[in-house]
Backbone as ProteinMPNN parsed JSONL, in Angstrom:
{"seq_chain_A": "MSEEENIIKLIDEDGKEQDFEVIATFDVEDDEYAALLPLGEEEEEVYLLKIEYDENGDATLRNIEDEEEFSDVAAAYEAIVDEII", "coords_chain_A": {"N_chain_A": [[7.365, 13.635, 19.963], [8.358, 14.672, 16.84], [6.845, 16.58, 14.118], [7.714, 15.546, 11.671], [8.424, 12.94, 12.382], [5.946, 11.936, 12.761], [4.965, 11.304, 10.305], [4.248, 8.774, 8.056], [4.818, 6.359, 5.457], [2.728, 4.456, 3.51], [1.949, 1.551, 1.562], [-0.502, 0.691, -0.693], [-2.761, -2.015, -1.72], [-2.577, -1.907, -4.452], [-0.06, -1.101, -4.955], [0.434, 1.576, -4.741], [1.924, 4.394, -3.257], [1.326, 6.228, -0.263], [1.369, 9.026, 1.832], [0.908, 9.384, 5.315], [-0.244, 11.021, 8.257], [0.387, 10.217, 11.546], [-1.952, 10.564, 13.826], [-2.767, 9.769, 16.295], [-2.051, 7.269, 18.736], [-3.325, 4.51, 20.486], [-4.647, 2.367, 23.083], [-6.851, -0.409, 23.127], [-8.407, -2.56, 25.126], [-6.179, -5.183, 25.182], [-4.747, -4.523, 22.938], [-3.012, -2.475, 20.491], [-3.58, 0.501, 18.643], [-3.655, 2.693, 15.742], [-4.429, 5.957, 14.634], [-4.739, 7.359, 11.548], [-4.149, 9.989, 9.235], [-4.601, 10.746, 5.916], [-2.248, 12.459, 3.902], [-2.372, 15.309, 1.771], [-4.866, 14.948, 0.644], [-8.197, 15.891, -0.168], [-10.489, 15.119, 1.295], [-10.816, 14.535, 4.733], [-10.59, 11.911, 5.952], [-10.234, 9.719, 8.608], [-8.146, 6.977, 9.168], [-8.294, 3.932, 10.852], [-6.127, 1.674, 12.231], [-4.745, -1.491, 13.209], [-1.979, -2.073, 15.315], [0.587, -4.314, 15.102], [3.211, -6.314, 16.424], [6.302, -7.831, 15.505], [8.573, -10.597, 16.242], [10.953, -9.254, 16.539], [10.245, -6.839, 17.462], [9.43, -5.014, 15.613], [7.04, -2.883, 14.144], [3.902, -3.443, 12.505], [1.253, -2.322, 10.505], [-2.137, -3.167, 10.389], [-5.226, -3.805, 8.698], [-8.404, -3.569, 10.305], [-10.345, -6.202, 10.504], [-12.517, -7.42, 11.783], [-15.811, -6.585, 12.523], [-16.956, -5.943, 15.032], [-14.689, -5.473, 16.609], [-13.661, -3.272, 15.177], [-15.711, -1.431, 15.638], [-15.474, -1.064, 18.42], [-12.908, 0.072, 18.52], [-13.278, 2.403, 17.0], [-15.104, 3.737, 18.651], [-13.48, 4.163, 20.891], [-11.548, 5.864, 19.779], [-13.171, 8.062, 19.082], [-13.894, 8.875, 21.651], [-11.435, 9.792, 22.573], [-11.036, 11.968, 20.849], [-13.23, 13.525, 21.607], [-12.434, 14.219, 24.195], [-10.356, 15.935, 23.671], [-11.501, 18.096, 22.344]], "CA_chain_A": [[7.54, 13.204, 18.598], [8.265, 15.81, 15.934], [5.863, 16.39, 13.05], [8.305, 14.675, 10.661], [8.348, 11.573, 12.886], [4.546, 11.535, 12.71], [4.608, 10.998, 8.926], [4.659, 7.451, 7.592], [4.457, 6.051, 4.08], [2.136, 3.128, 3.37], [1.721, 1.105, 0.19], [-1.779, -0.022, -0.759], [-2.752, -3.29, -2.439], [-2.263, -1.639, -5.86], [1.326, -0.661, -5.022], [0.487, 3.044, -4.689], [2.403, 4.934, -1.988], [0.557, 7.343, 0.292], [1.869, 9.523, 3.109], [-0.095, 9.558, 6.357], [0.17, 11.552, 9.543], [-0.108, 9.46, 12.696], [-2.513, 11.601, 14.697], [-2.928, 9.215, 17.644], [-1.96, 5.835, 19.004], [-4.084, 4.262, 21.706], [-4.916, 0.965, 23.399], [-8.199, -0.896, 23.404], [-8.143, -3.827, 25.794], [-4.746, -5.486, 25.183], [-4.196, -4.269, 21.611], [-2.649, -1.09, 20.197], [-4.141, 0.971, 17.375], [-3.2, 3.998, 15.276], [-5.335, 6.766, 13.817], [-3.927, 7.957, 10.494], [-4.801, 10.956, 8.361], [-3.845, 10.819, 4.66], [-1.785, 13.799, 3.552], [-2.569, 15.707, 0.391], [-6.192, 14.59, 0.155], [-9.214, 16.873, 0.209], [-11.284, 14.545, 2.383], [-10.012, 14.244, 5.913], [-11.072, 10.666, 6.544], [-9.257, 9.096, 9.487], [-8.04, 5.525, 9.05], [-7.95, 3.263, 12.104], [-5.418, 0.437, 11.933], [-4.197, -2.222, 14.348], [-0.522, -2.173, 15.334], [1.073, -5.621, 15.545], [4.665, -6.343, 16.523], [6.909, -9.136, 15.252], [9.474, -11.055, 17.302], [12.034, -8.276, 16.677], [9.678, -5.601, 17.965], [9.076, -4.125, 14.508], [5.591, -2.696, 14.05], [3.196, -3.568, 11.234], [-0.127, -1.849, 10.591], [-3.078, -4.096, 9.753], [-6.641, -3.436, 8.677], [-9.236, -4.209, 11.324], [-11.316, -6.96, 9.717], [-13.681, -7.769, 12.592], [-16.701, -5.424, 12.672], [-17.109, -5.601, 16.449], [-13.422, -4.873, 17.019], [-13.591, -1.943, 14.573], [-16.671, -0.586, 16.346], [-14.867, -0.735, 19.713], [-11.77, 0.961, 18.266], [-13.841, 3.685, 16.569], [-15.672, 4.378, 19.84], [-12.359, 4.624, 21.712], [-10.969, 7.021, 19.097], [-14.114, 9.174, 19.237], [-13.786, 9.338, 23.036], [-10.195, 10.573, 22.643], [-11.297, 13.232, 20.152], [-14.153, 14.293, 22.447], [-11.67, 14.758, 25.322], [-9.491, 17.008, 23.187], [-12.298, 19.269, 21.985]], "C_chain_A": [[7.382, 14.429, 17.696], [7.265, 15.513, 14.828], [6.4, 15.45, 11.98], [8.241, 13.214, 11.091], [6.924, 11.042, 12.846], [4.104, 11.139, 11.314], [5.145, 9.614, 8.567], [4.173, 7.263, 6.162], [3.927, 4.618, 4.054], [1.931, 2.828, 1.893], [0.436, 0.296, 0.17], [-1.657, -1.286, -1.61], [-2.459, -3.135, -3.93], [-0.823, -1.163, -6.045], [1.507, 0.846, -4.987], [0.927, 3.494, -3.295], [1.557, 6.123, -1.566], [1.182, 7.728, 1.623], [0.697, 9.75, 4.053], [0.544, 10.223, 7.56], [-0.449, 10.679, 10.625], [-0.622, 10.492, 13.69], [-2.75, 11.1, 16.117], [-2.579, 7.735, 17.63], [-2.632, 5.62, 20.35], [-4.332, 2.767, 21.855], [-6.405, 0.739, 23.582], [-8.008, -2.325, 23.883], [-6.639, -4.077, 25.746], [-4.071, -5.206, 23.849], [-3.942, -2.779, 21.409], [-3.13, -0.731, 18.79], [-3.571, 2.34, 17.039], [-4.309, 4.655, 14.47], [-4.466, 7.538, 12.837], [-4.761, 8.887, 9.634], [-3.985, 11.041, 7.074], [-3.477, 12.265, 4.339], [-2.059, 14.07, 2.077], [-3.91, 15.315, -0.194], [-7.192, 15.622, 0.649], [-10.071, 16.377, 1.363], [-10.364, 14.223, 3.546], [-10.573, 13.032, 6.64], [-9.951, 10.031, 7.362], [-9.321, 7.584, 9.296], [-7.614, 4.966, 10.402], [-7.349, 1.908, 11.762], [-4.872, -0.177, 13.216], [-2.679, -2.289, 14.212], [-0.16, -3.547, 15.891], [2.592, -5.602, 15.503], [5.175, -7.747, 16.244], [7.881, -9.466, 16.376], [10.648, -10.103, 17.519], [11.545, -6.935, 17.218], [9.333, -4.593, 16.883], [7.562, -4.085, 14.345], [5.1, -2.866, 12.619], [1.779, -3.072, 11.464], [-1.024, -2.779, 9.795], [-4.477, -3.49, 9.748], [-7.365, -4.173, 9.787], [-10.385, -4.88, 10.583], [-12.622, -7.218, 10.475], [-14.532, -6.525, 12.862], [-16.85, -4.987, 14.123], [-15.842, -4.93, 16.98], [-13.313, -3.451, 16.46], [-14.521, -0.968, 15.296], [-16.107, -0.137, 17.695], [-13.729, 0.276, 19.551], [-12.268, 2.35, 17.859], [-14.421, 4.442, 17.76], [-14.562, 4.924, 20.737], [-11.712, 5.857, 21.091], [-11.873, 8.247, 19.256], [-14.068, 9.74, 20.652], [-12.528, 10.186, 23.223], [-10.409, 11.944, 22.009], [-12.206, 14.118, 20.997], [-13.439, 14.914, 23.646], [-10.856, 15.975, 24.909], [-10.288, 18.271, 22.897], [-13.3, 19.643, 23.023]], "O_chain_A": [[6.381, 15.14, 17.783], [6.878, 14.364, 14.615], [5.649, 14.643, 11.433], [8.028, 12.336, 10.255], [6.714, 9.83, 12.893], [2.975, 10.68, 11.141], [6.327, 9.321, 8.747], [3.235, 7.925, 5.718], [4.591, 3.689, 4.515], [1.762, 3.736, 1.079], [0.293, -0.67, 0.92], [-0.592, -1.586, -2.15], [-2.131, -4.113, -4.603], [-0.41, -0.855, -7.163], [2.617, 1.342, -5.182], [0.386, 3.045, -2.285], [1.124, 6.922, -2.397], [1.49, 6.865, 2.445], [-0.36, 10.239, 3.653], [1.723, 10.015, 7.848], [-1.654, 10.431, 10.623], [0.158, 11.205, 14.32], [-2.916, 11.899, 17.039], [-2.787, 7.042, 16.634], [-2.52, 6.455, 21.248], [-4.242, 2.005, 20.893], [-7.12, 1.584, 24.121], [-7.516, -3.184, 23.151], [-5.879, -3.241, 26.234], [-2.928, -5.615, 23.646], [-4.56, -1.934, 22.057], [-3.09, -1.553, 17.875], [-3.073, 3.055, 17.908], [-5.032, 3.995, 13.723], [-3.569, 8.28, 13.239], [-5.924, 8.612, 9.342], [-2.8, 11.373, 7.121], [-4.293, 13.174, 4.488], [-1.986, 13.167, 1.244], [-4.079, 15.346, -1.413], [-7.052, 16.161, 1.747], [-10.349, 17.124, 2.301], [-9.265, 13.701, 3.358], [-10.979, 13.12, 7.799], [-8.846, 9.831, 6.857], [-10.399, 6.991, 9.266], [-6.679, 5.473, 11.022], [-7.979, 1.092, 11.09], [-4.576, 0.528, 14.182], [-2.157, -2.533, 13.124], [-0.546, -3.9, 17.005], [3.188, -4.949, 14.647], [4.579, -8.733, 16.677], [8.004, -8.714, 17.343], [11.278, -10.139, 18.576], [12.333, -6.01, 17.409], [8.984, -3.452, 17.182], [6.89, -5.114, 14.4], [5.773, -2.492, 11.659], [1.172, -3.365, 12.495], [-0.708, -3.138, 8.661], [-4.862, -2.763, 10.665], [-6.976, -5.28, 10.163], [-11.292, -4.207, 10.092], [-13.699, -7.232, 9.88], [-14.026, -5.526, 13.373], [-16.868, -3.79, 14.412], [-15.914, -3.942, 17.71], [-12.92, -2.531, 17.177], [-14.156, 0.183, 15.536], [-16.243, 1.028, 18.071], [-13.6, 1.213, 20.339], [-11.738, 3.359, 18.324], [-14.249, 5.656, 17.866], [-14.687, 6.02, 21.283], [-11.363, 6.797, 21.806], [-11.39, 9.344, 19.534], [-14.189, 10.951, 20.838], [-12.55, 11.182, 23.946], [-10.007, 12.962, 22.573], [-11.981, 15.324, 21.095], [-13.793, 16.013, 24.074], [-10.685, 16.919, 25.68], [-9.826, 19.38, 23.163], [-14.037, 20.613, 22.848]]}, "name": "protein", "num_of_chains": 1, "seq": "MSEEENIIKLIDEDGKEQDFEVIATFDVEDDEYAALLPLGEEEEEVYLLKIEYDENGDATLRNIEDEEEFSDVAAAYEAIVDEII"}
């Protein structure tokens, strides 16, 4: 995947557009997740979102609402980062 393909544009609840770099996609149990880094921001906070697919196979990113699920996803992401460094 080229760097340009790694850039996506998301719209927040206020209608503001923000570009993100998809820095990783990974599975936890039977679900798929993405780690996103906002572009053009001083803080490098990584956002973890769930990837869901519709009947046509189109992907949608969703916030992870469940605290336990988020904790599991964050731990999996940290393990990936630890492997890289």
